[in-house]
C-alpha atoms as an extended CHARMM CRD file, in Angstrom:
* protein
*
       164  EXT
         1         1  MET       CA             41.7160000000       28.7290000000      298.3660000000  PROA      1               0.0000000000
         2         2  PRO       CA             45.1720000000       30.8510000000      298.7440000000  PROA      2               0.0000000000
         3         3  PRO       CA             46.2000000000       32.7940000000      295.5650000000  PROA      3               0.0000000000
         4         4  GLU       CA             49.2950000000       31.2030000000      293.7110000000  PROA      4               0.0000000000
         5         5  SER       CA             51.2850000000       34.6640000000      293.7650000000  PROA      5               0.0000000000
         6         6  TYR       CA             53.1030000000       34.9850000000      297.0520000000  PROA      6               0.0000000000
         7         7  SER       CA             56.2740000000       37.5760000000      297.1210000000  PROA      7               0.0000000000
         8         8  PHE       CA             58.7900000000       38.2360000000      299.6520000000  PROA      8               0.0000000000
         9         9  ARG       CA             60.5370000000       41.4230000000      299.9400000000  PROA      9               0.0000000000
        10        10  GLU       CA             63.1390000000       42.7150000000      302.6460000000  PROA      10              0.0000000000
        11        11  VAL       CA             61.9570000000       44.4620000000      305.5810000000  PROA      11              0.0000000000
        12        12  THR       CA             62.9560000000       47.9590000000      306.1280000000  PROA      12              0.0000000000
        13        13  ARG       CA             62.4180000000       50.5020000000      308.8680000000  PROA      13              0.0000000000
        14        14  ALA       CA             59.5340000000       51.8410000000      307.1140000000  PROA      14              0.0000000000
        15        15  ASP       CA             57.6500000000       48.7530000000      307.6720000000  PROA      15              0.0000000000
        16        16  TYR       CA             57.7850000000       48.9120000000      311.5820000000  PROA      16              0.0000000000
        17        17  LEU       CA             54.2820000000       50.6130000000      311.7630000000  PROA      17              0.0000000000
        18        18  GLN       CA             52.7640000000       47.8880000000      309.9900000000  PROA      18              0.0000000000
        19        19  LEU       CA             54.8520000000       44.9360000000      311.8180000000  PROA      19              0.0000000000
        20        20  ARG       CA             53.8590000000       46.5530000000      315.2620000000  PROA      20              0.0000000000
        21        21  ARG       CA             50.1340000000       46.3520000000      314.1240000000  PROA      21              0.0000000000
        22        22  TRP       CA             50.4510000000       42.8160000000      313.2110000000  PROA      22              0.0000000000
        23        23  LEU       CA             52.5330000000       41.7220000000      316.3000000000  PROA      23              0.0000000000
        24        24  ALA       CA             49.8060000000       43.4590000000      318.3740000000  PROA      24              0.0000000000
        25        25  GLU       CA             47.1280000000       41.1590000000      317.2730000000  PROA      25              0.0000000000
        26        26  PRO       CA             45.9140000000       38.4140000000      319.8690000000  PROA      26              0.0000000000
        27        27  HSD       CA             46.7580000000       35.6490000000      317.2840000000  PROA      27              0.0000000000
        28        28  VAL       CA             50.4290000000       36.7350000000      317.1590000000  PROA      28              0.0000000000
        29        29  ILE       CA             51.0380000000       37.7760000000      320.6570000000  PROA      29              0.0000000000
        30        30  ALA       CA             50.0590000000       34.1790000000      321.6150000000  PROA      30              0.0000000000
        31        31  ALA       CA             53.0700000000       32.6400000000      319.6290000000  PROA      31              0.0000000000
        32        32  TRP       CA             55.5190000000       35.7010000000      319.4520000000  PROA      32              0.0000000000
        33        33  GLY       CA             56.8620000000       38.0660000000      322.3330000000  PROA      33              0.0000000000
        34        34  PRO       CA             55.7730000000       41.5910000000      323.3180000000  PROA      34              0.0000000000
        35        35  VAL       CA             55.8780000000       44.1390000000      320.3550000000  PROA      35              0.0000000000
        36        36  GLU       CA             58.5000000000       46.4140000000      321.2960000000  PROA      36              0.0000000000
        37        37  GLU       CA             61.0730000000       43.4210000000      321.9250000000  PROA      37              0.0000000000
        38        38  GLU       CA             60.0480000000       41.8150000000      318.6700000000  PROA      38              0.0000000000
        39        39  ILE       CA             60.8940000000       45.0640000000      317.2120000000  PROA      39              0.0000000000
        40        40  ALA       CA             64.2400000000       45.3810000000      318.7160000000  PROA      40              0.0000000000
        41        41  LEU       CA             65.1270000000       42.0160000000      317.6680000000  PROA      41              0.0000000000
        42        42  ILE       CA             64.1350000000       43.1100000000      314.1260000000  PROA      42              0.0000000000
        43        43  GLU       CA             66.2010000000       46.2820000000      314.3130000000  PROA      43              0.0000000000
        44        44  ALA       CA             69.0840000000       44.4530000000      315.7450000000  PROA      44              0.0000000000
        45        45  GLU       CA             69.5510000000       42.4170000000      312.6030000000  PROA      45              0.0000000000
        46        46  ILE       CA             68.0150000000       44.9330000000      309.8940000000  PROA      46              0.0000000000
        47        47  ASP       CA             71.4720000000       46.2730000000      308.7320000000  PROA      47              0.0000000000
        48        48  GLY       CA             73.0060000000       43.0790000000      307.9440000000  PROA      48              0.0000000000
        49        49  GLY       CA             72.7020000000       40.2480000000      310.3530000000  PROA      49              0.0000000000
        50        50  ASP       CA             72.6580000000       36.8100000000      309.4150000000  PROA      50              0.0000000000
        51        51  CYS       CA             68.8250000000       36.8040000000      309.6450000000  PROA      51              0.0000000000
        52        52  ALA       CA             66.9470000000       37.6820000000      306.6330000000  PROA      52              0.0000000000
        53        53  MET       CA             63.4860000000       39.0590000000      307.1500000000  PROA      53              0.0000000000
        54        54  HSD       CA             60.7090000000       39.3650000000      304.9050000000  PROA      54              0.0000000000
        55        55  LEU       CA             57.1920000000       40.8820000000      304.4270000000  PROA      55              0.0000000000
        56        56  VAL       CA             54.9640000000       38.3460000000      302.6520000000  PROA      56              0.0000000000
        57        57  ALA       CA             52.5820000000       39.6240000000      300.0770000000  PROA      57              0.0000000000
        58        58  ALA       CA             49.7570000000       37.6670000000      298.5950000000  PROA      58              0.0000000000
        59        59  ASN       CA             48.8860000000       39.1480000000      294.9480000000  PROA      59              0.0000000000
        60        60  GLY       CA             50.6220000000       42.4280000000      295.9240000000  PROA      60              0.0000000000
        61        61  THR       CA             49.0440000000       42.9470000000      299.4530000000  PROA      61              0.0000000000
        62        62  PRO       CA             51.2320000000       42.5120000000      302.6380000000  PROA      62              0.0000000000
        63        63  ILE       CA             49.9730000000       39.7910000000      304.8690000000  PROA      63              0.0000000000
        64        64  GLY       CA             52.7160000000       38.6510000000      306.7420000000  PROA      64              0.0000000000
        65        65  PHE       CA             56.3300000000       38.2800000000      308.0120000000  PROA      65              0.0000000000
        66        66  ILE       CA             58.8640000000       35.5700000000      307.5860000000  PROA      66              0.0000000000
        67        67  GLN       CA             62.4280000000       35.1610000000      308.6290000000  PROA      67              0.0000000000
        68        68  ASP       CA             65.3100000000       32.7840000000      308.3630000000  PROA      68              0.0000000000
        69        69  TRP       CA             68.6760000000       32.2940000000      309.6550000000  PROA      69              0.0000000000
        70        70  GLY       CA             71.4170000000       30.0330000000      310.1020000000  PROA      70              0.0000000000
        71        71  VAL       CA             71.1290000000       27.7060000000      313.0220000000  PROA      71              0.0000000000
        72        72  HSD       CA             74.8600000000       27.2460000000      313.5420000000  PROA      72              0.0000000000
        73        73  GLU       CA             75.4690000000       30.9600000000      313.1620000000  PROA      73              0.0000000000
        74        74  ALA       CA             73.0200000000       31.6510000000      315.7200000000  PROA      74              0.0000000000
        75        75  GLY       CA             74.1610000000       28.8450000000      317.9760000000  PROA      75              0.0000000000
        76        76  VAL       CA             70.6340000000       27.3490000000      318.1670000000  PROA      76              0.0000000000
        77        77  PRO       CA             71.4590000000       24.4450000000      320.4290000000  PROA      77              0.0000000000
        78        78  HSD       CA             68.3040000000       22.1230000000      319.4730000000  PROA      78              0.0000000000
        79        79  PHE       CA             69.5500000000       22.1630000000      315.9860000000  PROA      79              0.0000000000
        80        80  ALA       CA             73.1990000000       21.6000000000      316.5360000000  PROA      80              0.0000000000
        81        81  ASP       CA             72.9740000000       18.2730000000      314.7260000000  PROA      81              0.0000000000
        82        82  ARG       CA             71.5290000000       19.6890000000      311.5300000000  PROA      82              0.0000000000
        83        83  PRO       CA             73.9920000000       19.8860000000      308.6900000000  PROA      83              0.0000000000
        84        84  PRO       CA             76.0460000000       23.1550000000      308.1380000000  PROA      84              0.0000000000
        85        85  GLY       CA             74.0740000000       25.6080000000      306.0460000000  PROA      85              0.0000000000
        86        86  THR       CA             70.7200000000       24.7310000000      307.4990000000  PROA      86              0.0000000000
        87        87  ARG       CA             68.2300000000       27.8180000000      307.7220000000  PROA      87              0.0000000000
        88        88  ALA       CA             65.5390000000       27.9770000000      310.4160000000  PROA      88              0.0000000000
        89        89  THR       CA             62.4460000000       29.9020000000      309.6760000000  PROA      89              0.0000000000
        90        90  ASP       CA             59.6260000000       31.7010000000      311.6820000000  PROA      90              0.0000000000
        91        91  THR       CA             56.7370000000       33.3160000000      310.4620000000  PROA      91              0.0000000000
        92        92  PHE       CA             53.6330000000       35.0550000000      311.3540000000  PROA      92              0.0000000000
        93        93  LEU       CA             50.1910000000       35.8330000000      309.0440000000  PROA      93              0.0000000000
        94        94  GLY       CA             49.2570000000       39.3970000000      310.5540000000  PROA      94              0.0000000000
        95        95  ALA       CA             46.3270000000       40.1590000000      308.1940000000  PROA      95              0.0000000000
        96        96  THR       CA             43.4890000000       38.7200000000      310.2320000000  PROA      96              0.0000000000
        97        97  SER       CA             41.4930000000       38.8080000000      306.8140000000  PROA      97              0.0000000000
        98        98  HSD       CA             43.7170000000       35.9580000000      305.6540000000  PROA      98              0.0000000000
        99        99  LEU       CA             43.5230000000       33.5630000000      308.7070000000  PROA      99              0.0000000000
       100       100  GLY       CA             42.3640000000       30.1380000000      308.3830000000  PROA      100             0.0000000000
       101       101  LYS       CA             42.4960000000       30.0400000000      304.6520000000  PROA      101             0.0000000000
       102       102  GLY       CA             45.5260000000       28.4100000000      303.9650000000  PROA      102             0.0000000000
       103       103  HSD       CA             47.9030000000       31.3860000000      303.1640000000  PROA      103             0.0000000000
       104       104  ALA       CA             50.3920000000       30.5680000000      305.6910000000  PROA      104             0.0000000000
       105       105  LYS       CA             50.9700000000       26.8620000000      304.6240000000  PROA      105             0.0000000000
       106       106  ALA       CA             51.1740000000       28.0670000000      300.8880000000  PROA      106             0.0000000000
       107       107  TYR       CA             53.6040000000       30.7970000000      301.5140000000  PROA      107             0.0000000000
       108       108  VAL       CA             55.7690000000       28.7980000000      304.0450000000  PROA      108             0.0000000000
       109       109  ARG       CA             56.0030000000       26.0180000000      301.6670000000  PROA      109             0.0000000000
       110       110  ARG       CA             56.8390000000       28.2390000000      298.6670000000  PROA      110             0.0000000000
       111       111  TYR       CA             59.7590000000       30.1520000000      301.1030000000  PROA      111             0.0000000000
       112       112  ALA       CA             60.8700000000       26.7080000000      302.1550000000  PROA      112             0.0000000000
       113       113  GLU       CA             61.3440000000       25.5990000000      298.6830000000  PROA      113             0.0000000000
       114       114  MET       CA             63.3110000000       28.7510000000      297.7190000000  PROA      114             0.0000000000
       115       115  LEU       CA             65.6870000000       28.1590000000      300.6060000000  PROA      115             0.0000000000
       116       116  ARG       CA             66.3160000000       24.7330000000      299.4770000000  PROA      116             0.0000000000
       117       117  ALA       CA             66.9140000000       25.8090000000      295.8240000000  PROA      117             0.0000000000
       118       118  SER       CA             69.2510000000       28.4300000000      296.9490000000  PROA      118             0.0000000000
       119       119  GLY       CA             71.2440000000       25.6740000000      298.4240000000  PROA      119             0.0000000000
       120       120  ALA       CA             70.1120000000       25.1830000000      302.1800000000  PROA      120             0.0000000000
       121       121  PRO       CA             70.5520000000       21.4960000000      302.7790000000  PROA      121             0.0000000000
       122       122  ALA       CA             67.8140000000       21.5970000000      305.3330000000  PROA      122             0.0000000000
       123       123  VAL       CA             65.0340000000       24.3230000000      306.5260000000  PROA      123             0.0000000000
       124       124  VAL       CA             63.8140000000       23.4830000000      310.0560000000  PROA      124             0.0000000000
       125       125  THR       CA             61.3510000000       25.4740000000      312.4180000000  PROA      125             0.0000000000
       126       126  ASP       CA             60.5870000000       25.0290000000      316.1590000000  PROA      126             0.0000000000
       127       127  PRO       CA             57.2330000000       25.8310000000      317.1170000000  PROA      127             0.0000000000
       128       128  ARG       CA             56.3390000000       25.3780000000      320.9170000000  PROA      128             0.0000000000
       129       129  PRO       CA             54.0900000000       22.7090000000      322.1410000000  PROA      129             0.0000000000
       130       130  THR       CA             51.6840000000       25.4090000000      323.4400000000  PROA      130             0.0000000000
       131       131  ASN       CA             51.2300000000       26.4610000000      319.6500000000  PROA      131             0.0000000000
       132       132  PRO       CA             49.1840000000       23.6020000000      317.8740000000  PROA      132             0.0000000000
       133       133  CYS       CA             47.8050000000       25.9380000000      315.2170000000  PROA      133             0.0000000000
       134       134  GLY       CA             51.4900000000       26.8030000000      314.4110000000  PROA      134             0.0000000000
       135       135  VAL       CA             52.4170000000       22.8950000000      314.3640000000  PROA      135             0.0000000000
       136       136  ALA       CA             49.6140000000       22.3110000000      312.2120000000  PROA      136             0.0000000000
       137       137  MET       CA             50.3670000000       24.8650000000      309.5990000000  PROA      137             0.0000000000
       138       138  TYR       CA             53.8920000000       23.9290000000      309.5620000000  PROA      138             0.0000000000
       139       139  ARG       CA             52.8540000000       20.1290000000      308.6880000000  PROA      139             0.0000000000
       140       140  GLY       CA             50.3800000000       21.5350000000      306.2130000000  PROA      140             0.0000000000
       141       141  ALA       CA             53.5190000000       23.2420000000      304.6800000000  PROA      141             0.0000000000
       142       142  GLY       CA             55.4560000000       20.0780000000      304.1770000000  PROA      142             0.0000000000
       143       143  PHE       CA             57.4360000000       20.0310000000      307.5140000000  PROA      143             0.0000000000
       144       144  GLU       CA             57.7160000000       16.9370000000      309.8070000000  PROA      144             0.0000000000
       145       145  ALA       CA             58.3330000000       16.6390000000      313.4750000000  PROA      145             0.0000000000
       146       146  PHE       CA             61.7030000000       14.6750000000      314.2890000000  PROA      146             0.0000000000
       147       147  ASP       CA             61.7480000000       15.2980000000      318.1090000000  PROA      147             0.0000000000
       148       148  THR       CA             60.8840000000       17.6890000000      320.7460000000  PROA      148             0.0000000000
       149       149  ARG       CA             63.8820000000       19.2210000000      322.3180000000  PROA      149             0.0000000000
       150       150  ILE       CA             64.5790000000       22.0130000000      324.9740000000  PROA      150             0.0000000000
       151       151  CYS       CA             65.3140000000       25.2850000000      323.3340000000  PROA      151             0.0000000000
       152       152  GLU       CA             67.3570000000       28.0100000000      323.8700000000  PROA      152             0.0000000000
       153       153  GLU       CA             64.8830000000       29.5460000000      326.0970000000  PROA      153             0.0000000000
       154       154  GLY       CA             64.7960000000       26.3860000000      328.2360000000  PROA      154             0.0000000000
       155       155  ILE       CA             61.5050000000       25.4010000000      327.3500000000  PROA      155             0.0000000000
       156       156  PRO       CA             60.2120000000       22.5960000000      324.8430000000  PROA      156             0.0000000000
       157       157  ALA       CA             60.2070000000       23.1060000000      321.2150000000  PROA      157             0.0000000000
       158       158  ILE       CA             58.8380000000       20.7340000000      318.5810000000  PROA      158             0.0000000000
       159       159  CYS       CA             61.7630000000       20.5540000000      315.9030000000  PROA      159             0.0000000000
       160       160  MET       CA             60.2880000000       20.1060000000      312.3430000000  PROA      160             0.0000000000
       161       161  GLN       CA             62.2360000000       19.7700000000      309.0630000000  PROA      161             0.0000000000
       162       162  PHE       CA             60.8410000000       20.4920000000      305.7680000000  PROA      162             0.0000000000
       163       163  ARG       CA             60.4910000000       17.3960000000      303.4970000000  PROA      163             0.0000000000
       164       164  GLY       CA             58.6060000000       19.0020000000      300.7010000000  PROA      164             0.0000000000
């Protein structure tokens, strides 16, 4: 059973070593990209881009990464029909000791609830069909699939929206 206490703090450059370790884990590489490409994307946003990036902690122990950004600000074509102010989210649970225990479902749900409470009219995500574990996790966190569309990378994405 996951703990009730999840916290989110902004990523800093001091977190890059931990992020590199997590991004190098086989279960993360399968759904994300090469480590240095992902770090470069984080670096591009860390000083004030629209993307809000956070380390996730369970009872004070860092276990993962979650981010959100405005779909219209980012020009994400497969979410163009979502209302203005919609936030998209991505995550990975990096701590292998926490895999398969319901943590990602629990903290993603909490994060999506926080985004909605702060005024986002919708919270969406777009796991790839090749990532069935991610799709299942988002379903368990309260997201429902509404379509499969071609994303900005030219590949299919399962478009999901948080229903709570």
